N, C-alpha and C positions, 0 to 999 in steps of 0.2 A: 375288507372295509368297503362300505358304501357311503355315499355322501348326499346331502341334501342342501346345496348352497343357497344362500340368500341372494339379495340383490347385489350386483357387482357395481363398484364405484371406482374411485381413484385408486383404491387398494388392489383392484383386479380380483383375481381368484383368491379369496381369503382362506380357502381350505387347501391351497397348494402345499403348505407345510405338512399336512397330514398325508398327502400322496407321497411326498418325499420320505416321510417316516415309514410308510409301507415298504418302500424299496430298501430301507435300512433294517427291516425286520423280516427278511425273506423266509425264515424258518417258522414264523408264527403268523404272518399276515400276507394277504394278497388283495388286490382290488377286486371289487364285486359290482355287478350291475344291478343287483337286487338286494333287498333288505333281509330276506330270509336267511337266518343263520349267520348274519354278518353284524359287525359293529357299524352303526350308522352315525356319521358325524354331521351335525346340523349347524350351519352358520346362523346364529341367533342374534347377530348384531343389528340387522337392518329392519327387522319386522317383529311386531309383537305377536304374530301368529305362530311362533315357533313351537308352542305347546301342541298345536294341532299336528305339526310335523312329527313331534315325539310320539304322539298317540298313534299316528299312521304307521310309523316305523315299527312300533311294538305290535300293532295289530297284524302287520305283515310278517311277523316272526323274527324280528331282529334279535340277535343275541344280546345286544346292549346298545346304548345310545350315548354319544358324547355331545353335549350342548355347549357350543363354543361361544363364549362372551355374550351371554344373554342380556337382552334389554327387558324392561317391564312388559309383561305379556298384555295382550289386549284385554280390555274390560270384559267381564263375564267369564274369563278363563282363569282368573287368578286363584279362585278357590277350588278349581277342579284339577285333580291329579290324575294323569293317565294311568290306566291299569298297567301293572308291571313297572311302576316308577322306581322300584328298588334297583333296577339295572340301568338307571340313568345317571351319568356322571356329568359334573359341571366343570368345564375348563374355564378358569378365572385367572387372568394374567397377574393380578396383584395379590393372589392367594395361592402361591405355588405349593404343590402337594408336599414336597420334602420339608419345607419350613413348617407347614401346618402340622405334619406328623411329629416333628421335633417339639413343637409347642404343646401339642396335646400330651405328649409323654411327660412334659415338665409340670403341667397343671393338673394332671389326673390323680397323682398319689394323694392319699389322705394327708391333710395338713399343708398341702402345697397350693391350695386355692388362693387366688388373688383376692385382695381386699379393696383394690382400686385399679381401674383400667383407664388409661388416657389414650385418646386417638386424635391424631392430627392428619389431615389429608388435604391435598390441593389438586385442582384440575376439574374439568367439566365432567358431569355425571356420565356423559356419553362414552367416556374413556373406560368406565367400569370401576374407577377408583372409589367412588362413594359406596357402590355396592359391595366391593371387597373390603373396604375399611370396616363396614358393618359386619362382614364375615369374620374379620380378625377380632372384633369386639366379642362376637359370639364364641369363637374358639377359646379366647383367653378367659372368658367367664364360665367355661365348662361345657359349652355347646348347646345350652338351652335357648329358649325364646327371650328376645329383648323387648322391653317396654319403652315407649317413647314419651319423654317429658315435653317441656316447652321448647319451641324452636324460635330463636330470635337472632337478628343480625347484630353483630358487635358494633358496627359503625356504618354510616351511609356511604362514606367515600371508598371503603374497601369492603365489599360484601362478603365478609367472613361470617359464617353461621356457627353459633355455639348452641349446644343442647345437652341435656342430661338424659342418659339412658339408664336402665336398670335391668339386671339379669333376672331370670325367673326365681333365683334364690337371694336376691337383694344386693348383689354386687353393683356399686355405682360405676358408670362409664361416663367420663367427661369427653365429649366429642366436639371437634372443631373441624369445619370444612370450608375451604376457600374455593368457590366454584369458578375460578378465573381460567382464562385460556392459558395454554402453555403445556409443558411436559408435566404430566401428573405424577404425584408422589404420595407416599404415606409413611407415617411413623406411629408406632403403637407401643405402649409399655404397660406392663402389669406389675403391680407392687404386691408382694406377699413374702412368704418364706423363701420363695425363689423369685427373683426379679427377672422379668423377660422383656426384652426390647426387640422390636422388629422394624427394619428400615428397608423400604423398597423405593428406589429412585432410578428409573430407567435412564434418565438424562445423565446421571452420574455413574451409571453402571453398577449400582448398589442393590443387592438383594441378600439380606442376611438377618439372622436371628442371634441375639446375644443373651446368654443367661448368666446370672450371678447368684451365688448362694454361699453357704458356709464352706462348701467344697471347692470354691473357686469360680473362675470365669470360663465359659465355653462359647465358642462362636461356630454357628452353622451357616454355611453359604448355600445358595441355590445350586443344585446339581448342574454340571456342565451339559448334561443331556438336554437336547432341544425339547421345548415345551410340548409340541405336537407329538413327538415320539413318546414322551413320558405319558401323556394322556392316553394315547392309543395302547401303549403297553399295559397300563392300569386297566383300561376298559376290557382288554382281552382276559385279564386275570379276575376281574370283578365277579363274573358268574360263579366262580369256584369258591368265593369267599362268603361264608355264611354270616359273618358279622360286618358286612360292608355297610358303611353309614348311609343314611337316607339323604343323599346330596340334593335331590330335586326339591324336597320340602324346605330344606335350609336355604337353597337358592331363591325359591319363591318368597320366603319370609324376608330375606335380605332385600330383594327387589321391591317388595311391598313397602318395607320400611324406608327405602331410599325414595320411593315415590311420595310417601307421606312427608318426608323431610323437604323435598323439592316443593311440594304443594304448600307446606308451611312457610317456606321462604317467599314464595310468590304472593302470599297473602299477608306477610308480616309488614 
């Protein structure tokens, strides 16, 4: 594993958990000083130039890239995908992989598609919660592109923003975001033949998916495995998977939509 850290702030070395994860995976990972043949982890929190870092890593022969907690990329880069983007994984704290895979399995079968998705999220966009709430809306509507309707504040005293999104095949998404300071959280539900609810609230120690159908209720909780270790392990496996999803394109679409929502809020 090689790393390309962003600016350090009060959080210190934000990629330290990945270095710990390397030590926990001695049979499959070791630290590297170069990108060639390695999985490169990029701290994408503090700078919109992270797409350039992805492109550089792939040009240097990286086996894969993990983009950790990406912010909206710099203007002029949003529509440009680096060559080799299929091997770019997006680490997103409010979109844990194990819960996403469980949700996809529930909404994928024919006849299980949602007819309505509701999303509630709270916390500043810098936390990633707005980006990942949009990611959940995408997952629960089948994974396609989302279209943005009107954006409007619900009231002036509490700046909660409500909007209507629509999936590529017409599934409506009722979306509510309260961009207040504090511990971020999200709750997402999909109504259909299978009812799916997702709750992620770090302040309460909650990260779970609940499904209800004619077969009963099932609860899936986020795996005990640390997030950095999970991301690194998946990145090591990704080049061997021919059907790996295009995470970079989806990440950029969610970031672009989050930027449009914020811009709509500021002009409302």
